[in-house]
C-alpha positions as CSV (number, residue, x, y, z in Angstrom):
1,M,76.2,43.1,12.4
2,I,75.7,41.5,8.9
3,D,78.8,40.8,6.9
4,S,79.9,44.0,5.0
5,T,80.2,41.8,1.8
6,I,76.6,41.1,2.2
7,I,75.6,44.6,2.4
8,A,77.9,45.6,-0.4
9,L,76.0,43.0,-2.7
10,G,72.6,44.2,-1.5
11,A,73.4,47.6,-2.3
12,L,74.5,46.8,-5.6
13,V,71.7,45.0,-6.4
14,F,69.4,47.6,-5.0
15,A,71.3,50.1,-7.3
16,L,70.7,48.4,-10.5
17,F,67.0,47.7,-9.5
18,V,65.9,51.3,-8.8
19,W,68.1,52.3,-12.3
20,F,65.8,49.9,-14.0
21,R,62.8,50.6,-12.6
22,R,62.6,54.3,-12.7
23,S,64.0,54.0,-16.6
24,K,60.7,51.9,-17.5
25,G,57.9,54.0,-16.1
26,G,57.4,57.7,-15.3
27,P,58.2,59.7,-12.3
28,L,57.2,57.9,-8.9
29,P,54.8,60.2,-6.5
30,P,56.7,62.6,-4.4
31,G,57.8,61.8,-1.1
32,P,60.9,62.1,1.4
33,K,64.4,62.1,0.2
34,P,65.8,58.6,0.6
35,M,69.1,57.8,1.6
36,P,71.5,56.2,-1.0
37,F,70.9,52.3,-1.0
38,L,68.8,51.9,2.0
39,G,65.7,54.2,0.9
40,N,63.6,55.8,3.6
41,I,64.2,53.1,6.5
42,K,65.1,55.8,8.9
43,D,61.6,57.6,8.1
44,L,59.5,54.5,9.0
45,T,59.1,54.8,13.0
46,T,58.4,51.6,14.9
47,K,55.3,53.2,16.4
48,E,52.8,56.1,15.4
49,L,54.1,55.9,11.8
50,W,51.0,58.0,11.2
51,L,52.1,61.0,12.8
52,P,54.9,61.7,10.0
53,A,52.7,60.2,7.2
54,R,50.2,63.0,7.8
55,E,53.4,65.5,7.9
56,W,54.5,64.0,4.5
57,A,50.7,64.4,3.2
58,K,50.8,67.9,4.2
59,Q,54.3,68.4,2.3
60,Y,54.2,66.3,-0.7
61,G,50.2,65.8,-1.3
62,D,47.7,63.0,-1.2
63,V,49.9,60.3,-3.1
64,V,53.5,59.9,-1.4
65,H,56.2,57.6,-2.2
66,L,58.9,56.3,0.0
67,N,61.1,52.9,-0.5
68,V,62.8,50.4,1.7
69,G,65.5,48.8,-0.3
70,P,63.6,47.7,-3.6
71,I,60.2,48.0,-1.8
72,S,58.0,51.0,-2.7
73,L,55.7,52.0,0.0
74,I,52.7,54.3,-1.5
75,F,50.9,56.3,1.2
76,L,47.0,57.5,0.0
77,N,46.1,60.6,1.9
78,S,42.7,61.6,0.6
79,P,39.4,60.0,0.0
80,E,39.7,60.3,-3.8
81,A,43.2,58.8,-4.0
82,C,42.0,55.7,-1.4
83,F,38.8,54.9,-3.6
84,D,40.3,55.7,-7.0
85,L,42.8,53.2,-6.6
86,L,41.8,50.6,-3.7
87,D,38.3,50.5,-4.9
88,K,37.9,51.5,-8.7
89,R,41.0,49.4,-9.4
90,G,40.6,46.7,-7.0
91,S,41.5,44.0,-9.4
92,I,45.2,44.9,-9.3
93,Y,45.1,46.8,-6.0
94,S,43.7,43.8,-3.6
95,D,46.6,41.6,-3.2
96,K,48.3,41.3,0.0
97,P,52.3,41.5,0.6
98,Q,53.7,38.3,0.7
99,L,56.4,39.2,3.1
100,T,59.0,36.7,4.0
101,M,59.2,37.7,7.6
102,S,55.6,38.0,8.4
103,G,54.2,35.4,6.0
104,E,56.8,32.8,5.9
105,L,58.9,32.6,8.9
106,C,56.2,33.8,11.3
107,G,53.4,31.9,9.9
108,C,50.9,34.7,9.4
109,K,50.1,33.8,5.4
110,H,46.9,32.3,6.3
111,M,45.4,34.8,8.2
112,I,43.1,37.2,6.5
113,A,45.2,40.4,6.8
114,F,48.0,38.7,4.9
115,T,46.3,36.1,2.4
116,G,47.1,36.6,-1.0
117,Y,44.6,37.7,-3.3
118,G,43.2,34.6,-4.6
119,E,41.1,31.5,-4.2
120,E,42.1,31.2,-0.7
121,S,41.0,35.1,0.4
122,R,37.9,34.5,-1.7
123,Q,37.3,31.3,0.2
124,Q,38.0,33.1,3.7
125,R,35.6,36.3,2.9
126,K,32.8,34.0,1.8
127,L,32.8,32.2,4.9
128,M,32.6,35.5,6.8
129,N,30.3,37.2,4.6
130,K,27.9,34.3,5.2
131,A,28.2,34.3,9.0
132,F,28.5,38.2,9.5
133,G,26.4,39.6,6.5
134,L,23.8,42.0,7.5
135,P,20.7,39.8,7.3
136,A,22.7,37.3,9.8
137,I,23.6,40.4,12.5
138,P,20.2,40.1,14.6
139,E,21.1,36.3,15.4
140,Y,23.8,37.8,17.5
141,Y,21.6,40.3,19.4
142,P,20.9,38.4,22.4
143,L,24.5,37.6,22.8
144,L,25.7,41.2,22.2
145,S,23.1,42.3,25.1
146,N,24.1,39.5,27.5
147,S,27.8,40.6,26.9
148,T,27.3,44.2,27.4
149,N,25.1,43.5,30.6
150,A,27.7,41.6,32.0
151,F,30.3,44.3,31.1
152,L,28.0,46.8,33.2
153,Q,28.0,44.6,36.1
154,D,31.7,44.2,36.2
155,I,32.7,48.1,35.8
156,I,30.3,49.2,38.6
157,L,32.0,46.8,41.0
158,S,35.5,47.9,40.0
159,P,35.3,50.9,37.6
160,N,39.3,51.5,38.3
161,E,39.6,48.0,36.5
162,Y,37.9,49.2,33.2
163,L,40.8,48.4,30.9
164,K,40.6,44.6,32.3
165,H,36.6,44.8,31.9
166,I,36.7,46.1,28.4
167,R,39.5,43.6,27.4
168,R,37.5,41.0,29.0
169,Y,34.3,42.2,27.1
170,A,35.9,42.4,23.8
171,G,37.8,39.2,23.7
172,G,35.3,37.1,25.5
173,L,32.5,38.2,23.1
174,T,34.8,37.5,20.1
175,L,35.7,34.0,21.5
176,S,32.0,33.5,22.3
177,V,30.7,34.6,18.7
178,V,33.4,32.6,17.0
179,Y,34.2,29.4,18.7
180,G,31.1,29.2,21.3
181,Y,33.5,29.4,24.3
182,E,32.9,31.3,27.4
183,A,35.7,33.0,29.2
184,K,35.3,32.7,32.9
185,S,37.7,35.5,33.9
186,A,40.3,38.1,32.7
187,N,42.5,35.4,33.3
188,D,41.2,32.8,31.1
189,P,43.8,31.0,29.2
190,F,42.1,31.3,25.8
191,L,41.9,35.3,26.4
192,S,45.8,35.4,27.4
193,L,46.6,33.3,24.6
194,A,44.7,35.6,22.2
195,E,46.2,38.6,23.9
196,E,49.8,37.6,23.6
197,S,49.3,36.6,19.9
198,V,47.9,39.7,18.8
199,S,50.4,41.7,20.9
200,I,53.4,39.9,19.0
201,L,51.6,40.5,15.8
202,A,51.1,44.3,16.3
203,N,53.8,45.3,18.2
204,E,56.7,43.0,16.9
205,I,55.9,41.4,13.4
206,A,53.8,44.2,11.8
207,S,55.7,47.2,13.7
208,G,57.4,49.7,11.4
209,G,55.3,49.1,8.2
210,G,55.7,45.3,8.7
211,V,59.1,45.4,6.5
212,W,62.3,43.4,7.8
213,L,65.5,43.4,6.4
214,V,64.8,39.8,5.3
215,D,62.0,41.1,3.2
216,I,64.5,43.2,1.2
217,F,67.0,40.7,0.9
218,P,64.9,37.1,1.1
219,F,68.3,35.2,0.9
220,L,69.0,36.1,4.6
221,K,66.2,33.4,5.5
222,H,68.9,30.7,4.5
223,L,71.4,31.9,6.9
224,P,71.9,29.8,10.4
225,T,70.3,31.1,13.6
226,W,73.8,31.4,14.8
227,F,74.9,33.7,12.2
228,P,75.5,37.5,13.1
229,G,72.6,39.7,12.3
230,V,70.0,37.0,11.8
231,G,68.3,37.3,15.3
232,F,65.3,37.9,13.3
233,K,65.0,34.1,12.5
234,R,65.2,33.0,16.2
235,K,62.6,35.4,17.1
236,A,60.4,34.0,14.5
237,I,60.8,30.4,15.2
238,S,59.2,31.5,18.7
239,W,56.4,33.8,16.8
240,K,55.2,31.3,14.6
241,A,54.6,28.7,17.1
242,K,52.5,31.1,19.1
243,M,50.5,31.9,15.9
244,E,49.8,28.2,15.2
245,E,48.9,27.4,18.6
246,F,46.4,30.3,18.5
247,A,45.0,29.0,15.4
248,E,45.1,25.5,16.5
249,K,43.6,25.2,20.1
250,P,40.3,27.3,20.1
251,F,39.4,25.4,16.9
252,G,40.0,22.4,18.5
253,F,38.0,23.4,21.3
254,V,34.9,23.6,18.8
255,K,35.6,20.3,17.4
256,D,35.9,18.5,20.6
257,S,32.8,20.2,21.9
258,M,30.8,19.1,18.8
259,N,32.1,15.5,19.0
260,S,31.0,15.5,23.0
261,G,27.5,17.0,22.1
262,T,28.6,20.4,24.7
263,S,29.2,22.8,21.8
264,K,27.6,26.1,21.8
265,P,26.2,27.7,18.6
266,S,29.2,29.6,17.0
267,F,30.8,30.8,13.8
268,C,32.9,27.8,13.7
269,S,30.1,25.2,14.9
270,T,27.4,26.6,12.3
271,L,29.9,26.0,9.4
272,L,31.3,22.8,10.5
273,E,27.7,21.5,10.3
274,D,26.9,23.4,6.8
275,E,27.4,20.4,4.1
276,D,27.0,22.7,1.3
277,A,30.1,24.9,2.8
278,K,32.2,21.9,3.2
279,A,31.2,20.4,-0.5
280,S,32.0,23.9,-1.9
281,D,35.7,23.9,-0.8
282,P,38.4,21.4,-0.7
283,N,40.2,22.9,1.9
284,F,37.3,24.0,4.0
285,E,38.5,23.2,7.5
286,F,41.7,24.5,7.1
287,N,40.6,28.1,5.7
288,L,37.8,28.0,8.4
289,K,40.5,27.5,11.2
290,W,42.5,30.5,9.8
291,T,39.7,32.7,9.2
292,A,38.2,32.3,13.0
293,N,41.6,33.0,14.0
294,S,41.8,36.4,11.9
295,M,38.9,37.6,13.6
296,Y,39.9,38.2,17.2
297,S,42.4,41.1,16.5
298,A,40.3,42.6,13.8
299,S,37.1,42.5,16.5
300,A,38.8,42.7,19.9
301,D,41.3,45.6,19.4
302,T,38.8,47.6,17.3
303,T,36.3,47.6,20.7
304,I,39.2,48.2,22.9
305,T,40.4,51.0,21.2
306,T,37.2,52.5,20.4
307,F,36.2,52.3,24.2
308,S,39.2,54.0,25.3
309,H,38.8,57.0,23.0
310,F,35.3,57.3,23.9
311,L,36.2,57.5,27.6
312,L,39.0,60.2,26.6
313,A,36.5,62.0,24.6
314,I,33.8,62.3,27.0
315,M,35.9,63.0,29.8
316,K,37.0,66.1,27.8
317,H,33.8,67.0,26.7
318,P,31.1,66.0,29.3
319,E,28.3,68.4,27.5
320,F,28.3,65.7,24.9
321,L,27.4,63.0,27.4
322,R,24.6,65.1,29.1
323,R,23.0,65.8,25.6
324,A,22.9,62.0,24.8
325,Q,21.8,61.0,28.0
326,E,18.7,63.5,27.5
327,E,18.3,62.0,24.3
328,I,18.0,58.1,25.5
329,D,16.0,59.3,28.4
330,A,13.4,61.0,26.1
331,V,13.1,58.2,23.9
332,V,13.9,55.1,26.1
333,G,12.9,56.4,29.5
334,T,14.6,55.3,32.6
335,D,12.7,52.0,33.2
336,R,14.8,49.8,30.9
337,L,18.0,49.6,28.8
338,P,18.2,50.8,25.4
339,T,17.9,48.2,22.4
340,F,18.6,47.9,18.9
341,S,14.9,48.7,18.1
342,D,15.7,52.2,19.7
343,R,18.6,53.0,17.3
344,P,16.7,55.1,14.5
345,A,15.5,57.4,17.3
346,L,19.0,57.9,18.9
347,P,21.0,60.1,16.1
348,Y,22.9,61.8,18.7
349,V,24.5,58.3,20.1
350,D,25.3,57.5,16.2
351,A,26.9,60.7,16.2
352,I,29.0,60.0,19.1
353,M,30.2,56.8,18.0
354,A,31.0,58.0,14.4
355,E,33.1,60.9,16.1
356,T,34.8,58.5,18.4
357,W,36.0,56.5,15.1
358,R,36.9,59.7,13.5
359,W,38.8,61.2,16.4
360,G,40.3,58.1,17.7
361,V,41.2,56.5,14.5
362,P,41.5,52.9,15.7
363,V,43.6,51.9,12.9
364,P,45.3,55.1,11.4
365,L,47.3,53.2,8.6
366,N,45.1,50.9,6.7
367,L,47.1,47.3,6.6
368,P,48.9,47.5,3.2
369,H,47.7,46.2,0.2
370,R,50.1,45.0,-2.6
371,L,49.9,46.3,-6.3
372,M,49.9,43.1,-8.7
373,E,51.2,45.2,-11.8
374,D,52.6,48.2,-12.9
375,D,50.4,51.3,-12.7
376,I,50.0,55.0,-13.9
377,Y,47.9,57.3,-11.7
378,R,47.8,60.9,-12.3
379,E,50.8,60.7,-14.4
380,M,52.6,59.1,-11.6
381,Y,54.4,55.5,-12.0
382,I,53.4,52.9,-9.5
383,P,55.6,49.9,-9.6
384,K,54.4,46.4,-9.3
385,G,54.8,45.2,-5.8
386,S,54.5,48.5,-4.2
387,L,53.0,48.5,-0.5
388,I,49.9,50.4,-0.7
389,F,48.7,52.3,2.7
390,G,45.4,53.8,3.1
391,N,46.2,56.7,5.5
392,V,43.3,57.0,7.6
393,W,44.6,59.1,10.0
394,A,45.1,61.8,7.5
395,I,42.0,61.5,5.8
396,C,40.5,61.7,9.6
397,R,42.4,64.9,10.3
398,D,41.8,66.6,6.8
399,E,40.4,70.0,7.6
400,S,38.6,70.3,4.1
401,I,36.3,67.2,5.5
402,Y,36.3,68.0,9.3
403,P,36.7,71.7,10.3
404,N,38.5,71.6,13.4
405,P,39.8,68.3,13.1
406,D,41.6,67.8,16.2
407,T,38.5,68.6,18.2
408,F,36.2,66.0,19.3
409,N,32.6,67.4,18.3
410,P,30.0,64.6,17.4
411,E,27.7,67.3,16.3
412,R,29.5,67.7,13.1
413,F,27.6,64.8,11.8
414,L,24.2,66.2,12.7
415,E,24.6,69.5,10.6
416,P,22.7,69.8,7.7
417,A,24.5,68.7,4.3
418,D,24.2,67.4,0.8
419,E,24.4,63.8,0.1
420,E,28.0,64.0,-1.1
421,T,28.9,65.9,2.0
422,K,27.5,63.3,4.2
423,R,28.8,60.4,2.4
424,R,32.3,61.9,2.5
425,R,32.4,62.8,5.8
426,N,31.2,59.6,7.0
427,P,34.1,58.0,8.7
428,R,32.8,54.4,8.5
429,R,33.9,54.6,4.7
430,Y,37.5,54.8,6.0
431,V,38.3,53.1,9.3
432,F,37.0,49.6,8.3
433,G,39.3,49.5,5.4
434,F,39.0,49.9,1.4
435,G,37.9,47.9,-1.8
436,R,37.9,44.4,-1.7
437,R,39.8,44.2,1.6
438,L,37.2,46.0,3.6
439,C,36.6,44.5,7.0
440,P,34.3,41.6,6.6
441,G,33.1,41.6,10.2
442,I,32.2,45.3,10.0
443,N,28.6,44.8,10.6
444,L,29.0,42.8,13.9
445,V,31.7,45.1,14.9
446,E,29.4,48.1,14.5
447,S,26.6,46.4,16.1
448,S,28.4,45.4,19.4
449,I,29.8,48.7,19.9
450,W,26.9,50.8,19.5
451,L,25.1,48.8,22.0
452,L,28.0,48.7,24.5
453,L,28.0,52.9,24.0
454,V,24.4,53.3,24.2
455,R,24.1,51.5,27.6
456,V,27.1,53.0,28.9
457,I,25.8,56.7,28.3
458,A,22.4,55.5,29.6
459,T,23.5,54.0,33.0
460,L,27.2,55.5,33.7
461,N,28.6,59.0,34.6
462,I,32.1,59.5,33.5
463,S,34.5,62.3,34.4
464,K,38.1,63.2,35.3
465,P,38.9,61.9,38.5
466,K,40.2,64.2,41.6
467,D,43.1,63.8,43.6
468,P,42.0,62.4,47.0
469,V,44.3,64.7,48.8
470,T,44.3,68.1,47.1
471,G,40.9,67.6,45.5
472,E,42.4,68.7,42.0
473,T,41.3,67.3,38.8
474,I,43.5,64.7,37.3
475,E,44.2,65.3,33.6
476,P,44.6,62.2,31.3
477,D,48.0,61.2,30.4
478,V,48.2,58.9,27.7
479,T,50.9,57.2,25.3
480,F,50.4,55.0,22.1
481,E,52.7,52.2,22.0
482,N,50.8,49.9,19.6
483,P,52.0,50.5,15.9
484,I,49.0,49.0,14.4
485,F,46.1,49.9,16.7
486,R,46.0,53.1,18.2
487,I,45.5,51.9,21.6
488,P,45.9,54.6,24.3
489,S,47.7,53.2,27.5
490,R,45.7,53.2,30.9
491,F,44.4,56.4,32.0
492,E,42.5,57.3,35.3
493,C,38.9,57.9,34.9
494,D,36.0,58.2,37.3
495,I,33.0,56.1,36.4
496,K,29.8,55.7,38.6
497,P,26.3,54.8,38.0
498,R,23.9,57.8,37.1
499,S,21.5,56.9,39.8
500,E,20.0,54.3,42.0
501,Q,17.6,53.6,39.2
502,T,20.1,52.9,36.4
503,L,22.4,50.9,39.5
504,R,18.7,48.7,39.8
505,L,18.7,48.3,35.9
506,I,22.2,47.4,35.4
507,G,21.8,44.9,38.6
508,E,18.7,43.3,37.2
509,S,19.8,43.2,33.6
510,E,19.7,39.7,32.4
511,L,22.8,37.6,32.0
512,A,22.4,33.8,30.3
């Protein structure tokens, strides 16, 4: 335990800080009652924090305040609150928390999700927008098609290993797009490095809101590693080494491949050959390396989470799968696989994807923004330095926007509605972030997930499995352990080709 003198000193500092802060502004937003000195630290669970956050929204409204020591946490629980602050007031709400643990000690401060609002973040987003802006997406269609076909061939050979196959698809596609690297198997060393690093980031560094004791009392970072209560420093040393390895090794692969003339077109290689991009940024290679690194977890884990929830939903509601298959058969026929050119004529498939995002919510709590100056909103005082969470889970479970929100129903998006209602109920406005921190890879992620889902729907039947002895239906039993991404634990699922014709289509699908 930390020495009692340190705790007493910290408590005194905190008490003075809270008194000063409340005396200079108006009333703070409502929220759960904090404990003396420690604030709401016991209210912040290390997993599924979005569940109590939704209950706070019901009890206290769409702007909720908690604190951990001197750090204020603000949960925005409605589209209006999110867009009023994170979008319309983006000039002061677009910073990221410069936390001692994640940023300094664990080496994450140059990842896009952690980069402060300034020149570095602008350069990073400039690189991503150049490569992944909407006009550039068709260039990736052949690669997306090839990766999707490979996934289909894998899953019909060993459907019980669907989770391994979707991880290889999502991770391998990202490594290919970003670095021009081809993962040969699910045990590929770069895939393993990436998954280990992302797991550390989500399940360790950023768990429980990402706030550690050293973030509240930064002087603790100066204590030696042997000092009681500072085991976080020993963990941070190991985690930082892994984060840096994750950034350096794939980027080094690209440069080595380019030098040897064996590189494949990729995000990194294309920009490394762009003289204008190099000339516009004195820290070009450094920013490119960390931008590339940041793309893996955002893309791969979103895909894995979305597909897992798609399987869960379709097992529970096979009628929606049948209706989507009927739509595809009518538009595409049964002699070829769907392509991007078919998308405008397949609104039911689009509705399934939208409802999977809304019902599954890949990232239930938007990664926090940091308020750059004191602000007043609806006569409530929000102090400078507050961490601002867009509560996507509460929005996507809001009955005023989505009737019967706990029920998976893609047809809600096909019901006639005025333009304002359609805009408000569009989950794409929420699940990819807000304001100037909107996910810059949104166009590529959406395209890859759409092609994956439409080809799975066109070729496969998905149902609950049956016990081989009793013949009884096995209900899916899932838990959610990841504190950032709402990735369900592995569950049993029965996946089979729809027919001999679709089996032939899968077998004959082109692989580069």
